[in-house]
N, C-alpha and C positions, 0 to 999 in steps of 0.2 A: 563443568570442565569445558574450557574453550579449546577447540581443535582447529588446526590449520589444515587446509585442504590441499590434496595433491593435484597435479595438473590433470590427471585422469578424472578426478572427481569434479574439478571445475569444468572440464569439457562436457561431462554428462549434464551438469547443471546448465551449461550454455545451450545445449541441444534442447533441453526442456524450456529454457527461456525463449528460444527462437519460436517455439510453438506457442508459448504464452503470448508473446508479442503479436503473432499472427491472429490469435484469438481476440485480443483487444482490438485489433484493427478491423476485424469482422464485426465486433460489437459496435464500434463507432458508426458503422454504416446502418445499424439497426435501431439505435437509440433515438427515438423521436416520440412526439405526443401520440398517445393511443396504444403504444406497445406496453405490455406488462413485463415486470421484472421476472415473473415466473416463466414467461416465454423465453427471455434471455437465458435463464438458468437451463432450460431444456436444450436450447441451441448449443450452449457451451458444452454440456455433457455429451451431446451427440457429436459435435465437432471434434472434441478430444478423442472420443472413441474411434472415429474415422481415421485419426492420425496415430492410433496405437498408444494413446495416453489415457490417464484417469485424473479426475479432480481429487486431489489429495485431501482436501479438507472435508469432503463428504464422508461422514462417519467418524471424523476426528472428535473425540469426546462427545459423540452423539450428534454432531452438527448434521442436519439433514439435507443440505443442498450443495450443488456444485460451485456456486458462487455466493459471496456476500453482496447484497445490493442495498446500500445505505442511502436513504432518500432525505434530502433537505436537512432536518434537524437530527437525523440519525448519524452518529459519529462513526460507528463501525459495527460489523457483524449483523447488518440488517438482513432479515429474511426476505427472499423473493416472494411476491404476492401476485394476486390476480387483479390488483388495482392498476388501471392504465396510467402510464406516465402523462403528466400534464405540461402544457407549454409553460416555461418558466421554472420548472423543477431543476434541481441538480441531483445527480445520482452517482455514487461511487461504487464501482464494481471491483471487488477484490477476489483474487483466486490464486490457488496453488496448483501447479501442474506437475504430475508425476509421469515422466517419460523414461521407461526402462531403469527406474530407480533414481534418476536425477530429478531434483526438485527445483522449481522456479516459482517465485512469489512476487506479485506486483498488483498494485491498486491504481485506479485512474478515476478521476472525477470528470463526469460528462455534463455539459449543458444540454438540457432538453428544450429544443426550440429556442425561443427568445428569452434569455435570462436578463434580469435587470442589471443595472450598472454595478451595484454593490456585489451582487452574486458573481458577476464576471470578474470583478476585482478579487474576490475571495478565491476563486479558482486560480487566477493568475499568480497571486501572492503565494498560495500553497505550493504550486508547482515550482516557482522560483525558490521558495524556502527549501524544498527537497534538494535542488541542485546546489544550493549554498551549503547544505549539510554534506552532500556527497563530496564536494570539493575538499572538505576537511578530513576525509576518510583515507588518510595516508599512513604508511608505516612510520611509527614514531610519534604520531599525534595521539591524543587521548579522546575517549568518548565524549568528554565534556566539550571538546572543541566542536564536535558535530552539533550537539544540542545548543550550544551558545550561538553558533552561526544561524541556526534556524530560529531560535527564540528572539534574538535581537532584531533580526530582519522582520519577522512577522509582527512583533509588538510595535516596532517603529511604523509599520503600515496600518496600525489600528486594530489588529486582530489578536486573538489569544491562542495559546498552544496547549493542547490537551496533555495532561500529566498522567492520566490513568492507564494509558496504553503506549507501548513502546515498540521500536524495532527489535530485532533479535538476530542471533546467529541462525544459520540454516545449513542443512547438509543432508544426511540420511533421514533426518526427521525434520518436521516443520519448524519447531521451536527449539533452539539450542541456546546456550550461553554464548555471548553476553546479552543482557538487555541493553537496548540502545535508546536512551531517553532523547526526546526532541527539545529539551530545555537544559539549562545548567550553566556551569562556569567553565571558562577556558582552562586548559592544562589541569583538569581534574578527571578522575576516573581511570578505568583500565587503559593501558597503553595499547594502541593498535599495532598489529604485527603482520608482516607479509604472509599471505595465504589465508588470512581470516576471510570468511564470507558472511556478510551481514545484510540485513534489510534496513533501509532508512525510509520511514513512512510517516512523515508528520501529518497530524490531524489538526487542522486550524479552524477555529470558530469565529463567527461574527461577534459574539458577545462573551459571556462567561466561559472559562475553560473547563469548568466542572461538568461531570456527566452523571446520569442516573440510568439505572438498568430497567429494561422492560420485563414484564412478567415471564417472557419466554426464557429468561436467564442468559440470553446471548446479546441482544441488541442494546447498545449504549446510545443514548441521545443527550443533547444539551439540556441543561436544567432550565434554560430560559427560552427555549424554542427557536433560538438563533440557528442559522444554517451552519453546517460543517462540511469541509472539503478535505480530501486526502489524496496524496500521490505517494507512490512507493516504488522504489527500485531495489533490486538485489545487486550487491556490488562485491567485488573482490579487492581486498587491500593489497597494494603492491608498493614497491619502493618509489615508484613514479606516481602518475595519476591513477586513481582507482579505475578499475574496469567495471563498467555498467553492463551486467549481463542482460538486463531487461530493457535496454534502450530502444525506444520506438522510432527514433529519427535516423538510425544508421542505415 
């Protein structure tokens, strides 16, 4: 069932989102060669605790960490580890913040040190694809309009769009209806309505779009070892432009 959120619920989510954005900005200062993603995970949990919040995905279906840290060919749900980041890596940090019952969800891909030209392009195209999808998230449009905008742009730039993982509704719980594919045809799928709150989170690959699962049952990676990037915003559908709750540039 798809629910439309009240102004009070949106405000709660905005407060959580403000803290999530602050957390990402702190992470951006810390991500560099030699740092481990487990250190980043511990920083996030402590930072959220100091601000009266908790990492919502820790314990969700048994997930053991405060963040997902997906490195290079890992598409999503990467486990933080004690392996130091290396110059030239790309790493996606995804997290969900719970602040007084309001949830905020956002992922960001970071360049570690000096990333090669194709890796930089992958990051830039994925971020731009996110915003092209967000621009379609208006009252009266359909989910297919979001996916088509993302897919057509990413594929034109020579990359592929992951099909196995989607965006989603969010509210009192992390994952709600509807699923939000990052591929598809325009004017197809569920019609968007004012008050819906969804995540748009394209995962874009260098090579093949398909994924395989690690033995941990969580981490998905590319089948051809190509790199993958992801950017995610949480947005509110309105009759005007969508409201980006997790915008980092405001």
